[in-house]
MARBA-3410 file (N, C-alpha, C, O; in Angstrom, 1 decimal):
173
4.7,4.4,-19.4,4.7,5.1,-18.2,3.4,5.1,-17.5,2.4,5.3,-18.2 ~ 3.3,4.8,-16.3,2.0,4.9,-15.5,2.2,5.6,-14.2,3.1,5.2,-13.5 ~ 1.4,6.6,-14.0,1.5,7.3,-12.7,0.2,7.0,-12.0,-0.9,7.1,-12.6 ~ 0.3,6.7,-10.7,-0.9,6.3,-9.9,-1.2,7.5,-9.0,-0.3,8.0,-8.3 ~ -2.4,7.9,-9.0,-2.9,9.0,-8.1,-4.1,8.4,-7.3,-4.7,7.4,-7.7
-4.4,9.0,-6.1,-5.4,8.5,-5.3,-6.5,9.6,-5.2,-6.2,10.8,-5.1 ~ -7.8,9.1,-5.1,-8.9,10.0,-4.9,-9.7,9.5,-3.7,-10.1,8.3,-3.7 ~ -9.9,10.3,-2.7,-10.7,9.9,-1.6,-12.1,10.7,-1.7,-12.1,11.9,-1.9 ~ -13.1,9.9,-1.6,-14.5,10.4,-1.8,-15.0,11.1,-0.5,-15.9,10.6,0.2 ~ -14.5,12.3,-0.3,-15.0,13.2,0.8,-15.3,12.5,2.1,-14.4,11.7,2.6
-16.4,12.7,2.8,-16.7,12.2,4.1,-16.9,10.7,4.1,-16.8,10.1,5.1 ~ -17.2,10.1,3.0,-17.5,8.7,2.9,-16.2,7.9,3.0,-16.2,6.7,3.4 ~ -15.0,8.6,2.8,-13.7,8.0,2.9,-13.6,6.7,2.1,-13.2,5.6,2.5 ~ -14.0,6.8,0.8,-13.9,5.7,-0.1,-12.7,6.0,-1.0,-12.6,7.1,-1.5 ~ -11.8,5.1,-1.2,-10.6,5.3,-2.0,-10.8,4.7,-3.4,-11.3,3.6,-3.6
-10.3,5.5,-4.4,-10.2,5.0,-5.8,-8.8,5.3,-6.3,-8.2,6.2,-5.8 ~ -8.4,4.6,-7.3,-7.1,4.8,-7.9,-7.3,5.2,-9.3,-8.0,4.6,-10.1 ~ -6.7,6.4,-9.7,-6.7,6.8,-11.1,-5.3,6.8,-11.6,-4.4,7.0,-10.8 ~ -5.1,6.6,-12.9,-3.8,6.6,-13.5,-3.8,7.2,-14.9,-4.8,7.4,-15.5 ~ -2.6,7.5,-15.3,-2.4,8.0,-16.6,-1.2,7.3,-17.2,-0.2,6.9,-16.5
-1.3,7.0,-18.5,-0.1,6.4,-19.2,0.3,7.2,-20.3,1.1,6.8,-21.2 ~ -0.1,8.5,-20.3,0.3,9.4,-21.4,0.7,10.8,-20.8,0.4,11.8,-21.4 ~ 1.3,10.7,-19.6,1.9,11.9,-18.9,0.8,12.9,-18.6,1.1,14.1,-18.6 ~ -0.4,12.4,-18.3,-1.4,13.3,-17.7,-2.4,13.9,-18.7,-3.3,14.6,-18.4 ~ -2.3,13.5,-20.0,-3.3,14.0,-21.0,-4.6,13.4,-20.8,-5.7,14.1,-20.9
-4.7,12.1,-20.4,-5.9,11.5,-20.1,-5.7,10.7,-18.8,-4.6,10.2,-18.5 ~ -6.8,10.5,-18.1,-6.8,9.7,-16.8,-7.9,8.7,-16.8,-8.9,8.8,-17.4 ~ -7.6,7.6,-16.1,-8.5,6.4,-16.1,-8.6,5.9,-14.7,-7.7,6.0,-13.9 ~ -9.8,5.3,-14.4,-10.0,4.7,-13.1,-9.5,3.2,-13.2,-9.8,2.5,-14.1 ~ -8.8,2.8,-12.2,-8.3,1.5,-12.0,-9.4,0.7,-11.3,-9.6,0.9,-10.1
-10.1,-0.1,-12.0,-11.3,-0.9,-11.4,-12.6,-0.5,-12.0,-12.6,0.0,-13.1 ~ -13.6,-0.7,-11.2,-15.0,-0.4,-11.7,-15.6,0.9,-11.1,-15.4,1.1,-9.9 ~ -16.2,1.7,-12.0,-16.8,2.9,-11.5,-17.8,2.7,-10.4,-18.6,1.8,-10.5 ~ -17.8,3.5,-9.4,-18.7,3.3,-8.3,-18.4,2.3,-7.3,-19.1,2.2,-6.3 ~ -17.3,1.5,-7.5,-16.9,0.5,-6.6,-15.5,0.9,-6.0,-14.5,0.7,-6.7
-15.4,1.4,-4.8,-14.1,1.8,-4.3,-13.3,0.6,-4.0,-13.7,-0.5,-3.7 ~ -11.9,0.8,-4.0,-11.0,-0.2,-3.7,-10.8,-0.4,-2.2,-10.5,-1.5,-1.7 ~ -11.1,0.7,-1.4,-11.0,0.6,0.0,-12.2,1.5,0.5,-12.4,2.6,0.1 ~ -13.0,0.9,1.4,-14.1,1.6,2.1,-13.6,2.0,3.5,-13.0,1.1,4.2 ~ -13.9,3.2,3.9,-13.6,3.6,5.3,-12.1,4.0,5.6,-11.7,4.1,6.7
-11.3,4.2,4.5,-10.0,4.6,4.7,-9.7,6.0,4.1,-10.5,6.4,3.3 ~ -8.6,6.6,4.5,-8.2,7.8,3.8,-6.7,7.9,3.8,-6.0,7.0,4.3 ~ -6.2,8.9,3.2,-4.7,9.2,3.0,-4.0,7.9,2.5,-3.0,7.5,3.0 ~ -4.5,7.3,1.4,-4.0,6.1,0.9,-2.7,6.3,0.1,-2.4,7.4,-0.4 ~ -1.9,5.2,0.0,-0.7,5.2,-0.8,-0.8,3.9,-1.7,-1.4,3.0,-1.4
-0.1,4.0,-2.9,-0.1,2.9,-3.8,1.4,2.5,-4.0,2.3,3.3,-3.9 ~ 1.5,1.2,-4.4,2.8,0.6,-4.7,2.6,-0.5,-5.7,1.5,-1.1,-5.7 ~ 3.6,-0.9,-6.5,3.5,-2.0,-7.4,4.1,-3.3,-6.7,5.1,-3.2,-6.0 ~ 3.3,-4.3,-6.7,3.7,-5.6,-6.2,4.7,-6.3,-7.1,4.8,-5.9,-8.3 ~ 5.3,-7.4,-6.6,6.3,-8.1,-7.4,5.8,-8.6,-8.8,6.6,-8.6,-9.7
4.6,-8.9,-8.9,4.0,-9.5,-10.1,3.4,-8.4,-11.0,2.8,-8.7,-12.0 ~ 3.5,-7.1,-10.6,2.9,-6.0,-11.4,1.5,-5.6,-10.9,1.0,-4.6,-11.4 ~ 0.9,-6.3,-10.0,-0.3,-5.9,-9.4,-0.1,-4.6,-8.6,1.0,-4.2,-8.3 ~ -1.2,-3.9,-8.3,-1.1,-2.6,-7.6,-1.7,-2.8,-6.2,-2.8,-3.3,-6.0 ~ -0.9,-2.4,-5.1,-1.4,-2.5,-3.8,-1.8,-1.1,-3.3,-1.1,-0.1,-3.6
-2.9,-1.0,-2.6,-3.3,0.3,-1.9,-3.2,0.1,-0.4,-3.7,-1.0,0.1 ~ -2.6,1.0,0.3,-2.5,1.0,1.7,-3.2,2.3,2.2,-2.8,3.4,1.8 ~ -4.3,2.1,3.1,-5.1,3.2,3.5,-5.2,3.3,5.0,-5.3,2.3,5.6 ~ -5.2,4.5,5.5,-5.2,4.6,7.0,-6.7,4.5,7.5,-7.6,4.8,6.8 ~ -6.8,4.0,8.7,-8.1,3.8,9.4,-7.7,3.8,10.9,-6.6,3.6,11.2
-8.7,4.1,11.8,-8.4,4.0,13.2,-7.7,2.7,13.6,-8.3,1.6,13.3 ~ -6.6,2.8,14.2,-5.8,1.7,14.8,-5.2,0.7,13.8,-4.7,-0.3,14.2 ~ -5.2,1.0,12.5,-4.7,0.1,11.5,-4.5,0.7,10.1,-4.8,1.9,9.9 ~ -3.9,-0.1,9.3,-3.8,0.2,7.8,-4.7,-0.9,7.1,-4.7,-2.1,7.5 ~ -5.4,-0.5,6.1,-6.2,-1.4,5.3,-5.5,-1.5,3.9,-5.0,-0.6,3.4
-5.6,-2.7,3.4,-4.9,-3.0,2.1,-5.9,-3.6,1.1,-6.9,-4.3,1.5 ~ -5.6,-3.4,-0.2,-6.3,-4.1,-1.2,-5.3,-4.2,-2.4,-4.4,-3.4,-2.5 ~ -5.5,-5.2,-3.3,-4.6,-5.4,-4.4,-5.5,-5.5,-5.7,-6.5,-6.3,-5.7 ~ -5.1,-4.8,-6.7,-5.6,-4.9,-8.0,-4.8,-5.8,-8.8,-3.6,-5.6,-9.0 ~ -5.4,-6.9,-9.3,-4.7,-7.9,-10.1,-5.2,-7.8,-11.6,-6.4,-7.8,-11.9
-4.3,-7.6,-12.5,-4.6,-7.5,-13.9,-4.9,-8.9,-14.5,-4.3,-9.9,-14.1 ~ -5.9,-8.9,-15.4,-6.1,-10.1,-16.2,-4.9,-10.4,-17.0,-4.4,-9.4,-17.6 ~ -4.5,-11.6,-17.1,-3.2,-11.9,-17.8,-3.5,-12.3,-19.3,-2.6,-12.3,-20.1 ~ -4.8,-12.6,-19.6,-5.1,-13.0,-21.0,-5.9,-11.9,-21.7,-6.7,-11.2,-21.1 ~ -5.6,-11.7,-23.0,-6.3,-10.7,-23.9,-6.3,-9.3,-23.2,-7.4,-8.7,-23.1
-5.2,-8.9,-22.7,-5.2,-7.6,-22.0,-4.0,-6.8,-22.4,-3.2,-6.3,-21.5 ~ -3.8,-6.6,-23.7,-2.6,-5.9,-24.2,-2.5,-4.5,-23.6,-1.4,-4.0,-23.5 ~ -3.6,-3.8,-23.3,-3.5,-2.4,-22.9,-3.6,-2.3,-21.3,-3.7,-1.2,-20.8 ~ -3.6,-3.4,-20.6,-3.6,-3.5,-19.2,-4.8,-2.8,-18.6,-4.8,-2.2,-17.5 ~ -5.9,-2.8,-19.3,-7.1,-2.1,-18.8,-8.1,-3.1,-18.1,-9.0,-2.6,-17.4
-7.8,-4.4,-18.1,-8.7,-5.3,-17.5,-8.1,-5.9,-16.2,-6.9,-6.2,-16.1 ~ -8.9,-6.1,-15.2,-8.5,-6.7,-13.9,-9.5,-6.3,-12.9,-10.6,-5.8,-13.2 ~ -9.2,-6.6,-11.6,-10.1,-6.4,-10.6,-9.4,-6.2,-9.2,-8.3,-6.7,-9.0 ~ -10.1,-5.5,-8.3,-9.7,-5.4,-6.9,-10.1,-6.6,-6.2,-11.2,-7.2,-6.5 ~ -9.3,-7.0,-5.2,-9.8,-8.0,-4.3,-10.7,-7.5,-3.2,-11.4,-6.5,-3.4
-10.8,-8.1,-2.1,-11.6,-7.7,-0.9,-10.6,-7.1,0.1,-9.7,-7.8,0.5 ~ -10.8,-5.9,0.5,-9.9,-5.2,1.4,-9.6,-6.1,2.7,-10.5,-6.7,3.1 ~ -8.4,-6.0,3.2,-8.0,-6.7,4.4,-7.4,-5.7,5.4,-6.9,-4.7,4.9 ~ -7.3,-6.1,6.6,-6.7,-5.3,7.6,-5.2,-5.8,7.8,-5.0,-7.0,7.8 ~ -4.3,-4.9,8.0,-2.9,-5.3,8.2,-2.3,-4.7,9.4,-2.8,-5.0,10.5
-1.3,-3.9,9.2,-0.5,-3.3,10.3,-1.5,-2.6,11.3,-2.4,-1.8,10.9 ~ -1.3,-2.8,12.6,-2.1,-2.2,13.6,-1.2,-1.3,14.5,0.0,-1.6,14.6 ~ -1.8,-0.3,15.1,-1.1,0.6,15.9,-2.0,1.2,17.0,-3.2,0.9,17.0 ~ -1.5,2.0,17.9,-2.3,2.5,19.0,-2.9,3.9,18.7,-3.4,4.6,19.6 ~ -3.0,4.3,17.4,-3.6,5.6,17.1,-5.0,5.4,16.7,-5.3,5.0,15.5
-5.9,5.8,17.5,-7.4,5.7,17.3,-7.8,6.6,16.1,-8.9,6.4,15.6 ~ -7.0,7.6,15.8,-7.4,8.5,14.6,-6.9,7.9,13.3,-7.4,8.3,12.3 ~ -6.0,7.0,13.4,-5.3,6.6,12.2,-4.3,7.6,11.7,-4.5,8.8,12.0 ~ -3.2,7.1,11.2,-2.1,8.0,10.8,-1.6,7.6,9.4,-1.5,6.5,9.1 ~ -1.3,8.7,8.7,-0.7,8.5,7.3,0.6,7.8,7.4,1.4,8.0,8.4
1.0,7.0,6.5,2.3,6.3,6.4,2.5,5.9,5.0,1.6,6.0,4.1 ~ 3.7,5.4,4.8,4.1,5.0,3.4,4.2,3.5,3.3,4.6,2.8,4.3 ~ 4.0,2.9,2.1,4.2,1.5,1.9,5.2,1.5,0.7,5.1,2.2,-0.3 ~ 6.2,0.6,0.8,7.1,0.3,-0.2,7.3,-1.2,-0.4,7.1,-2.0,0.6 ~ 7.5,-1.7,-1.6,7.8,-3.1,-1.8,9.3,-3.1,-2.2,9.7,-2.5,-3.2
10.1,-3.9,-1.5,11.5,-3.9,-1.7,12.0,-5.4,-1.9,11.3,-6.3,-1.5 ~ 13.1,-5.6,-2.4,13.8,-6.9,-2.5,14.7,-7.0,-1.3,15.6,-6.1,-1.2 ~ 14.6,-8.0,-0.5,15.5,-8.1,0.7,16.3,-9.4,0.6,15.8,-10.4,0.2 ~ 17.5,-9.4,1.1,18.3,-10.6,1.1,18.3,-11.2,2.5,18.5,-10.5,3.5 ~ 17.9,-12.5,2.5,17.8,-13.2,3.8,19.2,-13.7,4.2,20.1,-13.6,3.5
19.3,-14.2,5.4,20.6,-14.7,5.9,21.2,-15.8,5.1,22.4,-16.0,5.1 ~ 20.3,-16.6,4.4,20.8,-17.7,3.5,21.1,-17.2,2.1,21.4,-18.0,1.2 ~ 21.1,-15.8,2.0,21.5,-15.1,0.7,20.4,-15.2,-0.3,20.5,-14.6,-1.4 ~ 19.2,-15.8,-0.1,18.1,-15.8,-1.0,17.5,-14.4,-0.9,17.5,-13.7,0.1 ~ 16.9,-14.0,-2.1,16.2,-12.7,-2.2,14.7,-12.9,-2.2,14.2,-13.7,-3.0
14.0,-12.1,-1.4,12.5,-12.2,-1.3,11.9,-10.8,-1.4,12.5,-9.9,-0.9 ~ 10.7,-10.7,-1.9,10.0,-9.4,-1.9,9.4,-9.2,-0.4,8.9,-10.1,0.2 ~ 9.6,-8.0,0.0,9.1,-7.6,1.4,8.3,-6.3,1.3,8.7,-5.4,0.6 ~ 7.2,-6.3,1.9,6.4,-5.0,2.1,6.9,-4.3,3.3,7.0,-5.0,4.4 ~ 7.2,-3.0,3.3,7.5,-2.3,4.5,6.5,-1.1,4.6,6.2,-0.5,3.6
6.0,-0.8,5.8,5.0,0.2,6.0,5.4,1.0,7.2,5.8,0.5,8.3 ~ 5.4,2.3,7.1,5.7,3.2,8.2,4.4,3.6,8.9,3.4,3.9,8.2 ~ 4.4,3.6,10.2,3.2,4.0,11.0,3.7,4.2,12.4,4.6,3.5,12.8 ~ 3.0,5.1,13.2,3.4,5.2,14.6,3.2,3.9,15.3,2.3,3.1,15.0 ~ 4.0,3.7,16.4,3.9,2.4,17.1,2.9,2.6,18.3,2.3,1.6,18.7
2.7,3.8,18.8,1.9,4.0,20.0,1.3,5.4,19.9,1.9,6.4,20.0 ~ 0.0,5.5,19.6,-0.7,6.8,19.4,0.0,7.5,18.3,0.1,6.9,17.2 ~ 0.3,8.7,18.5,1.0,9.5,17.4,2.4,9.7,17.9,2.9,10.9,17.9 ~ 3.1,8.7,18.2,4.5,8.7,18.6,5.3,7.5,18.1,4.7,6.5,17.7 ~ 6.6,7.7,18.0,7.5,6.6,17.7,7.2,5.9,16.4,6.9,4.7,16.3
7.3,6.7,15.3,7.1,6.1,14.0,8.1,4.9,13.8,9.2,5.0,14.2 ~ 7.5,3.8,13.3,8.2,2.6,13.2,8.0,2.0,11.8,7.0,2.2,11.2 ~ 9.0,1.3,11.3,8.9,0.6,10.1,8.5,-0.9,10.4,9.2,-1.6,11.1 ~ 7.4,-1.3,9.8,6.9,-2.7,10.0,7.1,-3.4,8.7,7.2,-2.7,7.6 ~ 7.3,-4.7,8.7,7.5,-5.4,7.5,6.8,-6.8,7.4,6.5,-7.3,8.5
6.7,-7.3,6.2,6.1,-8.6,6.0,6.6,-9.2,4.7,6.6,-8.5,3.6 ~ 7.1,-10.4,4.7,7.6,-11.1,3.5,6.4,-11.4,2.6,5.3,-11.8,3.1 ~ 6.6,-11.2,1.3,5.5,-11.5,0.3,5.9,-12.7,-0.5,7.0,-13.2,-0.5 ~ 4.9,-13.3,-1.1,5.1,-14.4,-2.0,5.3,-13.8,-3.4,5.0,-12.6,-3.6 ~ 5.8,-14.5,-4.3,6.1,-14.0,-5.6,4.9,-13.6,-6.4,4.9,-12.8,-7.3
3.7,-14.3,-6.1,2.5,-14.0,-6.8,1.6,-13.0,-6.2,0.4,-12.9,-6.6 ~ 2.1,-12.2,-5.2,1.4,-11.0,-4.7,0.0,-11.3,-4.2,-0.9,-10.6,-4.6 ~ -0.2,-12.2,-3.4,-1.5,-12.5,-2.8,-1.9,-11.4,-1.8,-1.1,-10.9,-1.1 ~ -3.2,-11.1,-1.9,-3.7,-10.1,-0.9,-3.6,-10.6,0.5,-3.3,-9.8,1.4 ~ -3.7,-11.9,0.7,-3.6,-12.5,2.0,-2.1,-12.3,2.6,-2.0,-12.4,3.8
-1.1,-12.0,1.7,0.2,-11.7,2.2,0.2,-10.5,3.1,1.0,-10.4,4.1 ~ -0.7,-9.6,2.9,-0.7,-8.3,3.6,-1.6,-8.3,4.9,-1.5,-7.4,5.7 ~ -2.4,-9.3,5.0,-3.4,-9.4,6.1,-2.7,-9.8,7.4,-1.7,-10.6,7.4 ~ -3.3,-9.4,8.5,-2.9,-9.9,9.8,-1.7,-9.2,10.3,-1.3,-8.1,9.9 ~ -1.0,-9.9,11.2,0.1,-9.3,12.0,1.3,-9.0,11.1,1.7,-9.9,10.2
2.0,-7.9,11.3,3.2,-7.6,10.6,4.3,-7.6,11.7,4.0,-7.6,12.9 ~ 5.6,-7.7,11.3,6.7,-7.7,12.2,7.2,-6.3,12.4,7.4,-5.5,11.5 ~ 7.4,-6.0,13.7,7.8,-4.7,14.1,9.3,-4.6,13.8,10.1,-5.4,14.2 ~ 9.7,-3.6,12.9,11.1,-3.5,12.5,11.8,-2.4,13.3,11.9,-2.5,14.5 ~ 12.2,-1.4,12.6,13.0,-0.3,13.2,12.2,0.9,13.6,11.4,1.4,12.8
12.3,1.3,14.9,11.6,2.5,15.3,12.5,3.7,14.8,13.7,3.7,15.1 ~ 12.0,4.6,14.1,12.8,5.7,13.5,12.6,7.0,14.2,13.2,8.0,13.9 ~ 11.7,7.1,15.2,11.4,8.3,15.9,11.2,8.0,17.4,10.6,7.0,17.7 ~ 11.7,8.9,18.3,11.5,8.7,19.7,10.7,9.8,20.3,11.0,10.2,21.5 ~ 9.9,10.4,19.6,9.1,11.6,20.0,7.7,11.6,19.4,7.4,10.7,18.7
7.0,12.7,19.6,5.7,12.9,18.9,6.0,12.8,17.4,6.8,13.5,16.9 ~ 5.2,12.0,16.8,5.4,11.8,15.3,4.2,11.1,14.8,3.7,10.2,15.5 ~ 3.8,11.4,13.6,2.6,10.8,13.1,2.8,10.5,11.6,3.0,9.4,11.2 ~ 2.8,11.5,10.8,2.8,11.4,9.3,4.2,11.1,8.9,5.2,11.8,9.3 ~ 4.3,10.1,8.0,5.7,9.7,7.6,5.6,9.3,6.1,4.6,8.9,5.6
6.8,9.4,5.5,6.9,8.9,4.1,8.3,8.4,4.0,9.2,8.7,4.9 ~ 8.6,7.6,3.0,10.0,7.1,2.8,10.1,6.8,1.3,9.1,6.7,0.6 ~ 11.4,6.7,0.9,11.6,6.4,-0.5,12.9,5.6,-0.6,13.7,5.6,0.3 ~ 13.1,4.9,-1.7,14.3,4.1,-2.0,15.3,5.0,-2.6,15.0,5.8,-3.6 ~ 16.5,5.0,-2.1,17.6,5.8,-2.7,18.7,4.8,-3.1,18.8,3.6,-2.7
19.6,5.3,-4.0,20.7,4.5,-4.4,21.7,4.2,-3.3,21.9,5.1,-2.5 ~ 22.3,3.0,-3.3,23.4,2.8,-2.4,24.6,3.6,-2.8,24.8,3.7,-4.0 ~ 25.3,4.1,-1.9,26.5,4.9,-2.2,27.7,4.4,-1.4,28.8,4.9,-1.5
END
């Protein structure tokens, strides 16, 4: 069991990920002490990538910033070794203050019936209005570059003032 929590370093807006694998008895830093995984972001969210890496999505003015922690695959039985990449800019919007939103990694079926991993991110489309779901197809090996640059505008889910959003996966019924 691993639970991921986020710590933002006050006014510096540096993000760190801490986790527990013993239901909260002990906590550990994911990465190197003193080296934030995102600089200049706040209200971050984490998700697991298709290959088990951890992605962080953090708000900043006019955009979301991303970084991926990749585990060393060799001699790493306790999953304590790995490193963060270099943060990249992803989804952009018209909100100069930046707005909180959610990131999810889902499996999506394409029109040819193939299944691919897709990142979906909620954020307002214009200022603090019209929360929209943006998406981007990922590769199976969870490259940080998959998250960088333009995302595709998906479904607008609000037609009014709206800013902070979250989403979760539910069972099909």
